[in-house]
C-alpha positions in Angstrom: 105.1 96.7 126.2 102.0 94.7 126.8 98.2 96.2 126.4 97.9 95.6 130.0 101.0 97.8 130.6 100.1 100.6 128.1 96.4 101.1 129.7 98.3 101.0 133.2 100.5 104.1 131.8 97.5 105.7 130.5 95.9 106.3 133.8 99.2 107.8 135.0 100.0 110.2 132.1 98.0 109.3 128.9 98.9 107.1 126.1 100.4 108.2 122.8 97.1 108.3 120.2 99.0 105.9 117.6 99.2 103.2 120.6 95.7 104.1 121.8 94.9 103.2 118.0 96.8 100.0 117.7 95.1 98.7 120.8 92.0 99.3 119.4 92.5 96.9 116.3 92.5 100.5 114.0 95.7 99.9 112.6 99.3 99.3 113.2 101.7 102.2 114.9 103.2 103.2 111.9 100.1 103.5 110.1 97.8 105.3 112.7 100.4 107.7 112.5 99.9 108.1 108.6 96.2 108.2 109.5 96.4 110.9 112.4 98.4 113.1 109.8 95.5 112.9 107.3 93.0 114.5 109.7 91.2 111.5 110.4 91.1 111.6 114.3 89.2 113.3 116.4 89.8 113.4 120.6 86.9 114.8 122.3 85.3 116.3 119.1 88.7 118.2 118.3 90.9 116.9 115.1 94.3 116.0 115.8 97.0 115.7 113.2 100.0 115.2 115.2 101.0 111.7 116.2 102.2 111.1 119.8 99.4 113.2 121.2 98.2 112.2 124.6 95.2 110.2 125.0 93.9 110.1 128.8 91.5 107.9 130.0 87.9 108.5 129.4 89.0 110.4 126.2 86.2 110.0 123.3 88.5 108.9 120.1 86.9 108.6 116.7 88.0 107.3 113.4 86.3 108.6 110.5 83.2 109.4 113.0 83.5 106.3 114.4 84.3 105.9 118.0 87.2 103.1 118.7 88.5 101.4 122.0 91.2 99.7 122.8 90.1 95.8 122.1 89.6 93.2 124.9 91.1 90.1 122.6 93.9 90.1 120.2 93.0 87.9 116.9 95.7 86.9 114.6 94.8 85.1 111.1 96.5 83.4 108.4 94.6 83.9 105.0 95.1 82.0 101.8 94.0 85.3 99.4 92.7 84.3 96.0 93.3 86.7 93.0 90.9 89.4 92.5 90.8 90.5 96.0 92.0 93.7 97.6 93.6 94.0 101.2 92.4 96.9 102.1 89.4 98.5 104.5 86.9 99.6 101.9 87.5 100.5 98.1 85.6 103.1 96.0 85.4 101.0 93.1 83.8 98.2 95.1 86.1 95.5 94.3 85.9 92.5 96.4 87.9 92.6 100.3 90.1 90.0 101.5 88.3 91.3 104.9 85.1 89.8 103.3 86.8 86.3 103.8 87.4 86.3 107.4 84.9 84.8 109.7 81.8 86.5 109.8 81.2 86.2 113.6 84.3 88.4 114.4 83.3 91.9 115.9 86.7 93.0 116.2 88.1 95.8 113.5 91.1 93.7 111.7 93.5 94.9 109.1 96.4 93.1 107.2 99.7 93.0 108.4 101.6 94.2 104.8 99.9 93.8 101.6 99.3 91.4 98.5 99.0 93.4 95.6 94.9 92.6 93.9 95.9 90.0 91.5 98.7 88.1 94.1 97.4 85.4 95.8 98.5 83.2 98.9 99.6 84.0 102.5 98.6 87.6 104.3 98.1 87.9 108.3 95.0 90.1 109.7 95.1 90.9 113.3 93.9 93.6 115.3 96.9 93.5 117.4 99.1 96.8 116.7 101.9 95.7 118.3 102.5 92.2 116.4 101.4 94.0 113.3 104.2 97.2 114.0 107.0 94.3 114.9 106.4 92.5 111.3 105.8 94.8 109.5 109.0 97.2 110.3 112.1 96.5 107.7 114.2 95.7 111.2 112.5 92.1 111.5 113.9 91.1 108.3 111.1 88.7 107.9 111.1 86.5 105.4 108.6 86.2 102.8 109.0 83.0 100.4 106.7 83.1 96.9 105.8 80.7 94.0 105.7 82.8 90.5 104.8 81.3 87.3 105.7 83.3 84.0 104.1 83.5 80.8 107.4 82.9 79.0 110.5 81.5 79.7 112.5 83.1 82.6 116.0 84.3 81.5 119.1 83.7 83.6 119.8 87.4 83.4 116.9 88.1 85.4 117.2 85.9 88.3 121.5 87.0 88.3 120.2 90.6 88.5 117.8 90.1 91.3 119.9 88.6 93.4 122.8 91.0 92.7 120.2 93.6 93.1 118.7 96.3 90.4 117.6 99.6 90.5 114.2 100.2 88.6 113.3 103.6 88.2 114.9 105.2 91.0 114.3 102.2 93.9 116.5 99.2 94.6 115.3 95.7 94.4 117.0 92.7 95.5 115.9 89.4 96.5 117.5 86.8 99.2 116.8 84.1 97.2 115.9 83.9 93.1 116.0 80.1 92.1 114.4 78.3 88.8 112.3 75.5 89.6 111.2 75.2 85.9 111.4 77.1 82.3 109.1 79.3 83.3 108.5 79.2 87.0 110.7 80.3 90.4 110.9 80.6 93.9 111.6 83.8 95.4 112.5 84.9 98.9 112.2 88.7 99.9 113.0 90.4 103.0 112.1 94.1 102.9 109.4 93.4 100.4 108.9 96.5 98.5 105.5 97.7 96.9 105.0 95.1 93.9 109.0 94.4 93.9 108.3 91.3 92.2 106.0 92.8 89.2 108.2 95.4 88.8 111.2 93.3 88.5 109.8 91.1 86.1 108.2 94.0 83.8 111.8 95.1 83.5 112.7 91.9 81.9 109.8 92.1 79.8 107.8 88.7 81.9 104.3 88.7 83.0 103.7 86.8 86.0 101.0 84.3 85.6 100.6 83.5 88.8 102.3 85.4 92.2 101.7 83.0 95.0 103.1 83.6 98.6 103.6 80.5 100.2 105.3 81.5 103.7 105.7 84.4 105.8 108.6 83.5 108.6 107.9 80.4 110.3 104.4 80.1 109.2 103.4 78.1 106.0 100.7 78.5 103.8 100.8 74.9 103.6 97.2 73.1 102.4 94.9 76.0 103.7 92.3 76.2 100.8 92.3 79.3 98.6 89.8 82.0 100.5 89.7 80.6 103.6 91.4 81.4 107.3 92.9 79.6 110.2 93.8 81.4 113.6 97.5 81.2 113.7 98.4 78.7 116.2 100.5 79.6 119.4 103.6 78.0 118.5 103.5 80.4 115.1 102.8 83.6 117.3 105.7 82.3 119.8 108.0 82.0 116.8 107.0 85.5 115.7 106.8 87.1 118.8 110.9 85.8 119.7 111.6 87.2 116.3 111.9 83.4 114.6 111.6 85.0 111.1 113.1 82.2 109.1 111.8 79.0 107.7 109.9 76.9 110.0 112.1 73.9 108.7 
């Protein structure tokens, strides 16, 4: 459903709180449900912890004490994240945030679509479009993510075969769509689901240490020659492919 349709629906019956939050650029719908359950959202002064609560036109919604309202424009950025930057809106330890690398003149509240861990680098999307984030972040999207990994030592054939066949580590199952050796110490990996720290956990299981872990593609969007630490808007053609579910390689 489009923002215009959602807002029109709000005038009739109210909008679900997580939908309102996604259109306000606060989070994807799925993440918004978690935020609501944490008691961080108030509606007209009352804390709401139940996702699905309806928000009427004119209601005042606060997230962490800050009022949020639906965005008038939707933004979609590709960032080449360097190592040593956190994909979060804040950090109690004061570590650098990937958000700080986006254009300074943007007033909208942006958030990442998925994550790259602190020491990983490469392509990541930032947006205030909750529908876009929710669609790409859902497992059923089967969104391909391609990585180039350099290890501190030689990568064994056993590690590659296990990743391709599927391997369970500490109760979590990991399986790559593609894992192929490029050189003695480097390989190319394509993931679909992309569980938290998946590559690092599989490498650690085989006593390997990734010196460089770089994401070079998300669906049809390639990192290309985007300089590290800089961003660019996603093109209309890229957005069209992503919105049509074209999640494989653009080639």
